[in-house]
N, C-alpha and C positions, 0 to 999 in steps of 0.2 A: 816725646822722647822718653826712652826707658829711664827708670829711676837710677840704675847703676851708671848709665852714661851721663846723666845730669850731674850726679855727684862728682864724677871725674872732670867733666868739662868746666863746672863751676869751681873746681879745686877745693871742694869741701872735704873730699877724700882723694888722696894722692893717685891711687891706681884703680882702674875699673875692676880688677880681680878682687882687690880688697873690699871695694864697695859691694861687689856681688856676694862675697863671703859674709859681710856684715848684714846684708839683707837676709841671707839664708839662715843666719843664726838668731834672727829676731831682734836685732839692735836698731833697726831703722823703722820709724813710725811715720806714716803720712796721715794727717788729719786724725790723730790719736788711734790709728789702727796699724797693726803690724803689716808692713808692705813687702811684697816680693820684688826682686830685681826687675821684673818685667812690667811693673806698674807704670802706667802712662802718666807722666808728670804734666800738670796743667798750671797755668798762672794762678796764683792765689792759694795754692796748696801750702800747708804748714808741714815742714819736714823736721822730725826730731831724731837726732843721732845720739845714741848712747854708746860711748866707747870708754870702758872702765868707769871711773868715777865722774868723768866729764860728760855733760849733757849739753848739746848744742841744738838750739831751736831756731829755725829760719823760715821765712816766708818767700815763696818763689815769686819773683817780680817779672822775669822774662826768661824765655827759652831760646837759646841759640846753639847751632851746631858747632861753630868754631869761634873761640873767644881768645883774645890776647890775655896774657897773664895779668896785666894791669886792669883790664876791664872785667875780669871774672867776678870780682866782688860786687859788681853792679847787677848781677843776675839774681841776687837774693838780699833780704834784709834780716839781720839778726834780731831776734825777739828777746 
């Protein structure tokens, strides 16, 4: 699954367009490397999101195409 879509489906970022813009501006890191929106997310990847002063670091636990709002937080683990 593409990185921008994963961020949206897991509800780490509210909209896919915002996730895409964050990737393009170099605010999203996967395994300590700047990632493009087209990066193919795999289980076990460490995603770091830097928006303003806030830094969120999560580990990908599972990848699903469609997730209910209550189950979205089960897709990742906050580090």
